[in-house]
FIBA-350806 format. One line per 2 residues: their letters; for each residue y, z, x of C-alpha. Coordinates in steps of 0.5 Angstrom, whole numbers, plus 2048, in hexadecimal, padded with zeros to 3 digits. Layout:
N
a) Y:Z:X ~ ...
//
This chain:
318
ma) 7EE:6C9:92C ~ 7EC:6CF:92D
kk) 7E5:6CE:92A ~ 7E5:6C8:92E
kk) 7E6:6CB:934 ~ 7E1:6D0:933
na) 7DB:6CC:932 ~ 7DD:6C7:937
gy) 7DD:6CD:93C ~ 7D6:6CF:938
rs) 7D2:6C8:93A ~ 7D5:6C8:941
pp) 7CF:6C8:946 ~ 7CD:6CF:949
ql) 7CF:6D0:951 ~ 7C8:6D3:952
sv) 7C1:6D2:94F ~ 7BC:6D7:950
vv) 7B5:6D3:94F ~ 7AF:6D8:94E
pv) 7A7:6D7:94C ~ 7A4:6DC:948
yr) 79D:6DE:949 ~ 79A:6E5:947
ge) 7A1:6E7:947 ~ 7A1:6EB:941
at) 7A2:6F2:945 ~ 7A8:6EF:949
vq) 7AC:6E9:946 ~ 7B0:6EE:942
el) 7B2:6F2:949 ~ 7B3:6EB:94D
vr) 7B8:6E9:948 ~ 7BC:6F0:948
rl) 7BD:6EF:950 ~ 7BF:6E8:94F
lm) 7C4:6EA:94A ~ 7C7:6EF:94F
vl) 7C7:6EA:955 ~ 7C9:6E4:952
pk) 7D0:6E5:94E ~ 7D2:6E8:956
is) 7D1:6E0:958 ~ 7D3:6DC:952
tr) 7D5:6DD:94A ~ 7D1:6D7:949
he) 7CA:6D7:94A ~ 7C3:6D7:946
ii) 7BD:6DA:947 ~ 7B6:6D5:945
lv) 7B0:6D8:945 ~ 7AA:6D4:944
dd) 7A4:6D7:940 ~ 79E:6D3:944
es) 799:6D5:93E ~ 799:6DC:940
pd) 793:6E0:93D ~ 797:6E7:93C
ga) 79D:6E7:937 ~ 7A2:6E5:93D
we) 7A4:6DF:937 ~ 7A6:6E5:932
ki) 7AB:6E8:938 ~ 7AE:6E2:939
tv) 7AF:6E0:932 ~ 7B3:6E7:932
la) 7B7:6E7:938 ~ 7B9:6DF:936
rr) 7BC:6E1:92F ~ 7BF:6E7:932
fp) 7C2:6E4:938 ~ 7C5:6DD:937
gv) 7C5:6DC:93E ~ 7BD:6DC:93E
vg) 7B9:6D6:93C ~ 7B2:6D7:93A
vr) 7AD:6D1:93B ~ 7A6:6D1:939
ls) 7A1:6CC:93C ~ 79C:6C9:937
rn) 796:6CC:93C ~ 794:6CF:943
fg) 797:6C9:948 ~ 798:6CE:94E
qh) 79E:6D0:952 ~ 7A1:6CB:955
ya) 7A1:6C6:94F ~ 7A4:6CD:94B
it) 7A9:6CC:951 ~ 7AA:6C4:94F
ag) 7AB:6C6:948 ~ 7B1:6CB:949
ls) 7B4:6C6:94F ~ 7B4:6C1:94A
la) 7B8:6C5:945 ~ 7BD:6C8:94B
rg) 7C4:6C6:94A ~ 7C7:6CA:950
ks) 7CB:6C8:956 ~ 7C6:6CD:959
vv) 7BF:6CE:957 ~ 7BB:6D5:959
vm) 7B4:6D4:958 ~ 7B0:6DB:958
dc) 7A9:6DE:956 ~ 7A9:6E3:950
dl) 7A5:6E9:954 ~ 7AB:6EC:957
qd) 7A9:6EB:95E ~ 7AF:6E6:95E
qp) 7B4:6EA:95E ~ 7BB:6E8:95A
sq) 7BF:6ED:95E ~ 7BE:6E8:964
ip) 7C1:6E2:961 ~ 7C8:6E3:962
km) 7C6:6E3:96A ~ 7C3:6DC:969
ik) 7C9:6DA:965 ~ 7CD:6DB:96B
kv) 7C9:6D6:96F ~ 7CB:6D1:968
le) 7D2:6D2:969 ~ 7D1:6D0:970
gy) 7CF:6C9:96F ~ 7C7:6CA:96F
dv) 7C4:6C7:969 ~ 7BC:6CA:96A
vl) 7BD:6D2:96C ~ 7B5:6D4:96C
ar) 7B4:6DB:96C ~ 7B0:6DE:971
ra) 7AB:6E4:970 ~ 7AD:6E9:976
er) 7A8:6EE:975 ~ 7A3:6EC:96F
kd) 7A1:6F2:96A ~ 79A:6EF:968
gw) 794:6F2:96A ~ 790:6F0:971
ak) 78B:6EB:96C ~ 791:6E8:96A
rf) 795:6E7:970 ~ 78F:6E4:973
ss) 78D:6E0:96E ~ 794:6DD:96E
cm) 794:6DC:975 ~ 78D:6D8:975
fy) 790:6D4:96F ~ 796:6D2:973
ai) 793:6D1:97A ~ 78E:6CC:977
ls) 792:6C9:973 ~ 797:6C7:979
wl) 791:6C4:97C ~ 78F:6C0:976
sg) 796:6BE:974 ~ 799:6BD:97A
vq) 79F:6C1:978 ~ 7A0:6C8:97B
hd) 7A0:6CD:976 ~ 7A3:6D5:977
ag) 79F:6DA:973 ~ 7A5:6DE:973
ia) 7A8:6D8:96E ~ 7A7:6D7:967
nf) 7AA:6D4:961 ~ 7B0:6D9:961
gv) 7B7:6D5:963 ~ 7BD:6D3:961
ys) 7BE:6CB:961 ~ 7C3:6C6:95F
sk) 7C4:6C2:959 ~ 7C3:6BB:95D
vi) 7BC:6BF:961 ~ 7BA:6C0:959
qa) 7BB:6B9:957 ~ 7B8:6B6:95D
in) 7B1:6BA:95B ~ 7B2:6B9:953
qm) 7B2:6B2:955 ~ 7AB:6B2:959
pe) 7A6:6B0:955 ~ 7A0:6B3:958
ti) 79B:6B5:953 ~ 799:6BB:958
ry) 79E:6BF:959 ~ 79F:6C5:95E
fp) 7A7:6C7:95E ~ 7A7:6C9:966
tm) 7A5:6C3:969 ~ 7A9:6BE:964
vr) 7AF:6C2:967 ~ 7AD:6C1:96E
wv) 7AC:6BA:96B ~ 7B3:6B8:968
gf) 7B6:6BB:96F ~ 7BE:6BC:96F
ra) 7C1:6C2:973 ~ 7BD:6C9:973
vt) 7BD:6CF:975 ~ 7B8:6D6:976
vd) 7BB:6DD:974 ~ 7B6:6E3:975
ve) 7B6:6E7:96E ~ 7B3:6ED:96B
hg) 7AC:6ED:968 ~ 7AB:6F1:962
mr) 7A5:6F5:961 ~ 7A1:6F2:95B
ph) 7A2:6F8:956 ~ 79C:6F5:951
gt) 796:6F1:951 ~ 793:6ED:957
ts) 794:6E6:959 ~ 792:6E0:954
yn) 78F:6DC:95B ~ 788:6DE:95D
fk) 784:6DA:962 ~ 782:6D4:95D
kl) 789:6D3:95B ~ 78C:6D2:962
fn) 786:6CE:964 ~ 788:6C9:95E
la) 78F:6C9:95F ~ 78E:6C8:967
ld) 78A:6C3:965 ~ 78E:6C0:960
ic) 795:6C0:965 ~ 791:6BC:96B
la) 78F:6B7:966 ~ 795:6B6:963
ys) 79A:6B7:969 ~ 795:6B5:970
dk) 790:6B0:972 ~ 78E:6B4:977
pl) 787:6B5:974 ~ 786:6AE:974
ri) 788:6AE:97B ~ 783:6B3:97D
vv) 77D:6B0:97A ~ 77F:6A9:97E
gt) 77F:6AD:984 ~ 779:6B0:982
gf) 775:6AA:980 ~ 778:6A7:987
lv) 776:6AD:98B ~ 76E:6AD:987
si) 76E:6A5:989 ~ 770:6A6:991
ig) 76A:6AC:991 ~ 765:6A7:98D
ii) 767:6A2:992 ~ 765:6A6:998
la) 75F:6A8:995 ~ 75D:6A1:994
lv) 75E:69F:99B ~ 75B:6A6:99D
tl) 755:6A4:999 ~ 754:69D:99B
mr) 755:69E:9A2 ~ 74F:6A3:9A2
al) 74B:69E:99E ~ 74C:699:9A3
qg) 749:69E:9A8 ~ 744:69F:9A4
ki) 745:6A7:9A3 ~ 745:6A6:99C
tv) 73E:6A4:999 ~ 73F:6A8:992
lg) 745:6A8:98E ~ 747:6AF:98C
ya) 747:6B1:986 ~ 74B:6B7:987
sl) 751:6B3:989 ~ 750:6AE:984
iv) 751:6B3:97E ~ 757:6B6:982
sl) 75A:6B0:982 ~ 759:6AE:97B
wt) 75B:6B4:978 ~ 761:6B4:97D
la) 764:6AD:97B ~ 762:6AE:973
gl) 766:6B4:973 ~ 76C:6B1:977
ti) 76C:6AB:972 ~ 76B:6AF:96C
fi) 771:6B4:96F ~ 776:6AE:971
mg) 774:6AB:96A ~ 776:6B2:966
iv) 77D:6B2:96A ~ 77F:6AB:968
gl) 77C:6AD:961 ~ 781:6B2:961
yv) 787:6AD:962 ~ 784:6A8:95D
gk) 784:6AE:958 ~ 78B:6B0:95A
cf) 78E:6A9:959 ~ 78A:6A8:952
eg) 78E:6AF:950 ~ 795:6AB:952
ik) 794:6A5:94F ~ 793:6A8:948
rr) 79A:6AA:949 ~ 799:6B1:945
ps) 79F:6B5:944 ~ 79F:6BB:949
fi) 7A0:6C0:943 ~ 7A1:6C0:93C
ia) 7A6:6C5:939 ~ 7A3:6C9:932
ek) 7AA:6CD:931 ~ 7B0:6CE:933
in) 7B6:6D3:932 ~ 7BD:6D2:934
//
């Protein structure tokens, strides 16, 4: 009987899950787990740490393997290739069993010491507790690019994004379940959290310095990410195209009427070559631009129709 009770307790789901996407985290993942294991037992003795290796090019997986074999509460997951940060988060969320789920990065800028502050809000009945970085410890170039990214993203998507809020937060199991049920092939965790709704609150937290390396998000990756988000979660680009086409049409009608009036008054004897070329190139460029926007949407629809999995797990420990 005692053995059955022990097994039943071992199989009982954890109260708290921590999902961490790992990319270029060889130098930080061990320290992150050490800090988490200092904080989590004070919150709940039943917890799990899910480390998702997004095909990191360094030795992060070897570190994760050692940690998972050393600590039973650490789950190591290795994806078959580099899918991207938000797909790695999706993989971790699909395995999370806790009543509350913490999502955080592995670069030590999201500090485990701030988790209890957010858990207090969970106990007050909030389903989503978002961590706002009150004072970012990034360089000016990173802060500038981040602010520009979120400003453009907010304008194009029609959803207000705070540059101080990223993935770090605590989410109830029903929020995670709702996100896991979303079939989108393009995944962006913050937007999905906003879409599912539920009772949410924001908490100011301390932001840590990055002890090793630099961010993996360069301008090209940020641009591609913003483009994917806008195409997946908003039709505003199409609305902009429609508005631009309508504006050009109005201008064209006005210019045609002016030209007709001048011709009837005998003020035009020779048609202008310059105006013809300018009109031709303007309309041709606008047509190609509109076709390009529509083509991007068609391409994303084609990707969705294929219904390929958002991630593939190559190996799992614990």
